[in-house]
N, C-alpha and C positions, 0 to 999 in steps of 0.2 A: 240227251244231253244236259248236262246241269245248268247251263248258261254261263259258266263263269267267264267263259272264253269271249264273249259278246258284251262284256262289261267295260266300260268306258275307262281308260286309264286314269289314275289320279293326278289331278293337275298340281303339280310343285309350284308353290310359291317362292321364287328365288330373291324376294326382296332380303334387304339386309335387317338381321334381327339383334336386339339387344343381346350382349353376352357372348358374341362371337367376335373371333379376331378382327374380320371384316368391319364389324361396328364400330369398334376401337379405332381402326385405320381411318376409319371415314370420319367419325368424329374427330380425333385430331386435326384432320385435314381441313373441316369445316370451321372450326374454332379457330385454327390459326390463321385462315383465309378471312374471317370475319375479324379478327383481332386486327392483321395487318391492313386489310382496307379502310378501316375506320381510324386507325392510327394514322396512315398516309393522309387521310382526308383532314383530320384534326390538328396535326400537329403544329400546324403555323399558329394556332390561336394564341397560344402563350407568348408565340414569338413577334406578335405585332408591334409592340414598343420598340423591339431590337431592330425591327425593318424601318420603323419611322426615323431611328437613329441613323441607321447605315445607309438609308437612301433618300433622307430629307423628304419623308413624306408626311402628312398629318394622321390623324387616328383615322379618318374615313377612307384616305388612300391606302393606308395599311391593311383595311379590313378586305380590301379586293383581293387579298392573297386566298382568302377562304370564299368570299362571295361569288367570284367568278367560277371557281370549282363547283360549288353547290348549285347556281344557276345552270350551268351546262350539264351537271349531273341530271338535274330534273328533268330536262328535257330528253338527255340521251336513254336515261332509264325507260321511257316510255316506248322505246323500240327495241331495246338489249334484249327482252324477251324473245320477240319475233325472229331477232338474229339467232339466235340460240336455239329457235326452232328449225332453223334452214342449215345450221352448221354442229349443233351438239352442244350439250349442257358443259362437260368437262372441258372441252376446247376453248370454249368462250371465257370461263370461268379462269383458265390457267393464262389466257393471254391478257386478261383484264388484269392479275396480278404483276405479271411479268412487266407488261407495258406501263402500268402504274408506278413500279418501283423505281425503272428506269428512268422516268420522268422526274422522280423526286430525288434521285441521286444527280441528276442533272441541274435540279434546281439549288442542289447544296453549292454548286460551283457557277451560278448564272453570275454575269459580270455586272449586271444593271438592272434596276426594276422592271425594266418593260421585258425583257427576257424572262425575268421571274415570274411576271404574270402570265406570259403565254404558255410557259409549262404549266403553270396552275390550271389554267383555262382548259389544256388539252388533257391535264389529269381529270378533269370531269367527264370526258368522254371515255378513257378506257377504264376509270372506276367503275362505271355503270354496269359493266359486264360481270361483276359479281353478286353484288346484293340483289339485282333484279333477276338472277338466275339460280342462285345458290338454293332458296326457296323450293321451287321448283323442283330442283334435282332432289331436295330431301323428300319432297311428298311424293315423288316418281319411285325412288330407290329403296326409302326406309319402309320397312314392315308397319302396318298399321297400329300393330301393339307397341311398337317403339318410336312411332313419329313424333309423339308430345315431348319425350325425352330428348329427341335428338335435334328437335326445331328449338327446344330450349336451349340448349348447347350453341347452338350456333347464335341465337340471338345474344345469349349473355357473351360470346365471343364479341359480337358487335359492341355491346355497352362497354365491355372492360378495353376493348382496342380503342374506342374513344376517350376512355379515361386514360390509358396506358400511354398513347399516343401524346397526349397533351402532359402527362406526367414526365415522361421520359425525355421529351424535347426540352422542356422547363429547366430539367434538372442538368441535361447536358449543355444549355446555353449558359446556365449559371455558372458552371463550372469550366467552359470553353468558349465557345462561340455559337452563333444559329446556325453555321456553316457546319459546323460538325453535328449540332443536333438533329438538325435535317439530314444529314448523309447517314446517322446512326437509323433513322426511321426508314430509308429507303432499303438500307440492307437488311433491316428487317423482313421488310416485304418479300424480299428475295429469297429469304430463308423460307418464310410462310408458301413461296411458289413451289420450291423444291419439296414440301410435306405435301402439298397438293399433288404433283406430278407424281409422285412415289406412293401416296397412300390413299388417294380417292380413286375407287373403283369405276372403271368405264360405266356410262348408261347403259343399262340392258333395258330399261322399260321406255326408253327415248323414243319417240317416232316423229321421223324427218317430217315436217310441212313446209310447204312453200310459203314466202312471206307474201301477206296480200294487204297493203296500205289503205286500200279502199275500204276493206271489211275492218280493220283496227280502226280508222277514223269515224266509220260508224257506230262502232263499240262503244267508243267514247263521247260521241253524239247523244247516245241513248242514255248515258248516266245523268244528264242535266234536266231529264223528265221527272226525275224521283225527287218527292218534295224533302227529303232528308239529305240526300248525299251530297248536293252544292255546299250546303251549310257545313256539313262536316269537312269538305276539302278548305272551305274558309278556316275553319277551325284549326287544321293542321298548319296553315299558312301563320295563323296568329301564335300558336303554341310556339312553333320552331322559332317565329320572328322574336318574341319576347324571350326566349331561353338564350338564344345565341347572341342576342345582343349584350346580354347582362355578362356572358364569359368572353364576347370580345373585347371589353372595354374596360372590365374590372380589375385587369393588369395595369392599363394605364394608371388607374388611381391609387392602386396599391404601390407601385413602384415609385410613385411621386411623393413628394413632402404632401403632407406632414408624416405620413406612414414610413416610405423609404425602405419598403421591404426588397429582400434580394430576389433575385428572378425564381431561384429554387425554392424559395418559400412562398413565392404566388404560385407557381407550377404545382406546388403541392396543396393548394386549395382544390384543386382537381380531383382529389379523393373524394370528395363529398359525392361524387358521380354514383358511388356505392348506395348511397341512400335513395338515389334516384332507381339503382336497379330493384332494390326491397319495396320501394314504393309503387313501381310497376306492376309487379307480382300482388302485392297486398291491396291497392285499390283495385285493379283488375278482378280479384277474388271477390271483393265487398260489391264491386257493380254487377257481377255474376249472381250474386245473391238478391242483391235488392231491386237490380235492374239499371241500366246504364242510365236513362233517362233522370233517375232520382241522383246520381251519384256525382254526373260530369260536371254540373256547374261548380261543385266544393272544390274541383281541383284547380279552378281558377281564382277562387277565394284565398286558397293557399298561396297562390303565386302571387297574388297581390300581397298579401302579409308577408311573404319572403322579399319583395321590392321595396315595402317599408322599412324593412329591417336592415336593408343595405344602405339607407340613407343616414345611419348612425354614423357617429364619429368613432366608434369602437370597432377595432379589427376583428373581435370575436364576434359581436354582433353583425358584423358585416357577412363572415364565413356563416354563420348562422342564419343569415338571410338567403343566402347562395343555397344552403341546405335545404331550407323550407322550400323555395322556389323550384331547386331540382327535384323533391318530392313531388311536388303538385304538378310539375310538366311531366313527368315520366307517367304518372298516373292518368293524367290526362290525353297524353298520346296513346297509352296502352287500349283507354276507354275507346277512342275518338278510332283508332287504326280497326279495332276488332268489330266496332259498330260498322265501319264500312263492310266488313268483310261479310258480316250477317245479313246486312240490309239488300247489299246488291245480289240478288237471286240470279239476275240475266247475265250479267258480265263481271264476275267477281275478280277475276285476274285483273282485268281492265281497271276496274274501280281502284283495286289497292296499288296500281301504278299511278293512277291519277291522284291519290291521296298523297303518294309520295312525292309526285310532281309538285303538289302544293305545299308540300312540308318543307322541300328543299328550295323551292321559291321563296319562301318564308325566310329561310336562312339566308337567301342571296340579296333579297330586295330589302327586307325590313331589317336585317344585320348591317347592311350599309347604310341605310337613313340614320340609324342609330349611332354613327361617326361624326354626323352632323350635329345631332344632340349633345354629344358631349364635347365638340369643336366650342360650340355656343352657348352651352348652359352647363357645362361640367358634370359631375356625377348627379346634381339635381335635375338637370336635362334630361339624362338618361333614364332617371328613375320616373319622372314625368312619362317619356315617351313610352317605355316597357308598360307602365302603369295604364297608358290610354289602350295600347294592344290588348292588355288582359282585360280590361272592362268591356272592350266590344266583344272579346270572347265570351266573358260571362253573360252579357245580355242576349248572345245567340244560343248559349248553352240552355239560357232559362225559356228560352223560346222553342228549343228542341224537346223542352219537357213535355208539350203537347204535341208532339208529333205522333201521329198515327203509326202504329207499329206495320211493318211490312211483313208480308206472308210467311218471311223467314223467322224474322225476331226484330225487335225495336232497338 
């Protein structure tokens, strides 16, 4: 016998590879889902002045249209992964998109402020099913050789969706009304849901698991015993709190005298998001070469410089300041989120979930408190408030320079 009959059969890796039709369909579905998710979430940000006029609420009250969503989203994302373990990745992602789109369409015809806030609160629950699950789907179904490219496209869809949702809603509101703007974004979400339903392959490497709440809570508790992770969670809160506060209230400033800009022009300012996408990749690359501890603090210095520029009386200095702050924010977020993943050797998925929880709670809590700064101190009050958040972040970042590296990475 030559022994050939006893040889083990070759294991065929059925994960999706770059260059195949399945890869193109998958990435179109993932990109569109990320675009829609963050468009549905952030489309209300440039519309807050319109909400103030339509419903007679102040700036802090209008910010609840975003803060309630992100606050509920932060909590729901802690559990969405466990739900997808029991129900499957694609069903949860698809249900998330459909449910979220329907809620946003319903918000477009909300008869009063209370009903709009209820719908936006429910949106935080339905939205959680996509960002919490999509990255898991990518890591399970895409071949290792193509994983980085696929993940980059998905994250790009998130960033462009956040920008696009703001741009499209601002433009639509400037030429029609806030109701039309919200309806357009909701319809885009349904289109994305169709693309996911038709283009996203079913999970082949998904293993069904029972949800175990006790084990989940024990894993979260273990994260706080690390010397660096809790500080990084705080940094996520401060970074997003400072960033979203500037974007929440700059519309109020630029729409009012002496600037009196149009809603469409103010919405176009969100194009500086592209600067942030570049900043995320560039600063992340530098941090990978020089070390996160050596670079992280500099992103807070950039954000401080951006805040200072927004205090100017020149529109173009304000736009430049927002661009500089956006560049620093995306760079800081890139470093902090990757640092969490590297440092958490024992519960990486849970550490990432808790970082995102802190991140979105920063949007919810700090973003709403910024409304009181605007009401009582105008833009100077907002600038001082955001500068205080950034300074606290800078102090923590400098403290983290002496952090002992974990067994994985620093």
